[in-house]
N, C-alpha and C positions, 0 to 999 in steps of 0.2 A: 504494500500500500504506500503510495507516494504522496508527497505534498502537492496541493493544487496551486495553480497560479494565483498570486496575490495573498497567499496564506498568512504572511506576516501581519498584514492589515486586518484580515479576517479574524486572526487570533486576538489581536488587541481589541477589536470591536466586540468579540464574544465576551472577553473578560470585562469590558466596560458594562455589558448587560448584567453582570453578576454583582456590580457595586450596589450596596444597600439591600441585597437579597437576604431574606431571613433563611437560616438553616432549618430545613424540614426534611426529616428522614424520608427517603424514597421519592422526593419531588425536587428539592433543591438542597442536596447534600454534596459532600466533596466528590463523590464518584460521579454524580450527575453533572457537576461542573466540568470534570475531566472529560467525560464522554462528549459533552457539548463542544469543548475545545478540540477534541480529536476530530469531530465532524467539521469544524471550522477549518482545520489544517489539511485534512485529507479528503473531505467530501463525504465521508461515511464513518461508521463505527463498527468495530468488531464486538461490541457489547450489546447488540440488539437482542431482545428476547430474554433479558434478565427478569426474574420474578419480581412482582410488585411487593413492596414492604412499606410499613409506616412507622417503624421503630428500629432502633439498633438491634434489638433482639430478633425482630422479624427479618432483618437483613441477614443476620447470621443463620437463621433457620432456612431461608431461601438458598443461601450459599451451600449449606449442608446438603440440601436436596439436589443441588447441581454437582455434588461431589467435591466441594471445596471447603477447606477448614477456615478460611478467612478471605477478606477482600484481597489481601496480599497474595494469597494462593491463587485466586481467580485471575488477578492481573498477571502474575508470573506465568500462568498457564496460557495466557492469551498474547502477551506482548513480550518481545525479546528483552531480557535484562541487559543493562549496560552499566558501566562504571559511573558513579556519581559525577566524577570529573569529566566524563564524556557527554553528560546530559546537556542538550542544547534547547533552544526555544521550541516550545511545543511538546517536548518530552515530558513524561510523567515522573513524579518523584513521590516518595513516602517518608514522612517523619513519624517518629514514635509518639504515641499518646498513652494515657492511662485509661482509656475507655474500654468498655466490654469488647469492642472490636478494635484492637490496638492498631494504630496507624491512621494518619490523615493523609489523603492524597492531594497532590497539587500539580501545577503545570509550570514548567520553567519558562521564564520571560527575562532572558538576559542573566544578570548576576543574581536575580531573585527568583523565587517561585511563589505563585499565587495559590493560596489555600482558602477554601470556603470553610470557615470555622463557625462555631455557634455564636460568635460575636461579629460575624460578617466576613467579608473578603479581606484577607491580610496578605502581606508580602513578607517573606522571610528569606534570608540568604540561601541560595540554592545549594551551597556547599554544606549546609547544616542538616541535610537530610540523610537517611540511612540507605535507601535504595532508589534506583532509577530504571526506567524502561523507555525504549525507543518507540515512537508511534509511527515511524515511517520505514 
């Protein structure tokens, strides 16, 4: 899956749409934001058909039904892992959290990565993450 023409602007436009968005499990959460950014960059997503969920626990149950132990496991089974140092604009990253489903997913935008947190869209240093995946 390659990047489409104009993807840089499309990625920034997509992230702008997530400014001020409230975190809601299964509708506007970190995975939903990453999937929307993947579509902006590549024109499609490899994550279509995920089960619906409305809570962190529901997300974990849906992942178990798909044979995955976590969102990290799902993403690792779907996207090629890369070194955090090799992650570029549009690639996905994960930082550790203390949640029931450990790990928050974000999208690299230069030196930072955008994450949709329960307090809204935040930008953290891209090098502060634990894992990275290529979307192209």
